[in-house]
N, C-alpha and C positions, 0 to 999 in steps of 0.2 A: 480433434481427439485430445484427450487429456486424462489426467489421473482421476478416477472416479472416487477413490478414497485417498485424498491427499494426506501425506505424512512426511515428516522430516526424514531425509535419507542419511545413511551413514557413509555413503560413498559419493564422490563427485561424478558428474556426467562423464568426465574423461576416464575415470577409473572403470565405470560401468561399460563404457564404449570399448575399452581395451579388453575387458572380460568377455564381452559378447561379440567382438569383431565388427562393430558398426561405428559410424561417425558419432561424435558427441552431440551433434545437433539432433540426430535421430532419437537419442536418449532424452534430450530436453523436451522434444515434442511429445514423447510418450508420457513422461512423468509430470509435465507442466500442469499447473492449476488452470482450470478453464478461465478465460479472460473475464467473463462476466462475474464469476465468483470472486476473483481477485479485486476487481473494481468495486464490488459491493463491500468487501471487507475493508478496503482502503477508505471508502467513503464513511463507513461506520467508525473507523479509528479517528478520522478527521473530525467527525461530528462529536465524538466523545471528548476529544481534546478541547474543542470549542465550548462544549457544555461546561466542562470543568473550569475553563478560563473565565467563563461568564459568571461562575459562582465566586470569583475572586481569588482563586488559587494561583500561586506562582508556578513558573515553569518547573521548578524542582519538585513541588508538591504534585503537580500533574504527572510528572515522570514517575514518581513513586507510586501513585495510584494506578497508572496504566502499566507499570513494570517495563518501562522503556527508558533509554538514555535521554538526558535533558535536550540534547541536540535534535533528537527525533521529535520531541514536543514542539520545538521551534519550527521544524520543517513542516509538521502537520498543521500548525496554526498558520504558517505562511501560505501553504498550499490552499487551505480553506479560504483565506482572505483573497488570494488571487482568483480562485474559482468564483467567489461571490462577486468580485469586481467584474469579472468577465460576464457573469450572468446579468448584472445590471446593465452593462453595455449592450448586450444582446436584446434585452427587454426594452431598453430606451435608446434607440439609435439616435445619433446626433443629427440635428437638422442642418442642412447646408445653406 
């Protein structure tokens, strides 16, 4: 189960739990973005950062284009590189 119409909340899970008399984990489960949607959105962000980097943009320029902090750009590019390396290892297992 998850939020069918995800939106930014104005209260924390702890505040909502206190208001409704339930545990914060219950609130998180109800309002959470579906995992598949999150993974698809994360993949799209990584791919966008890689595309911009491939055009020769610097981290600062990519950050401005994507409207994220510079550190996030570094993390996105690092994650993309690590996932690509893992994919290569899976596709070409080492011979013993």
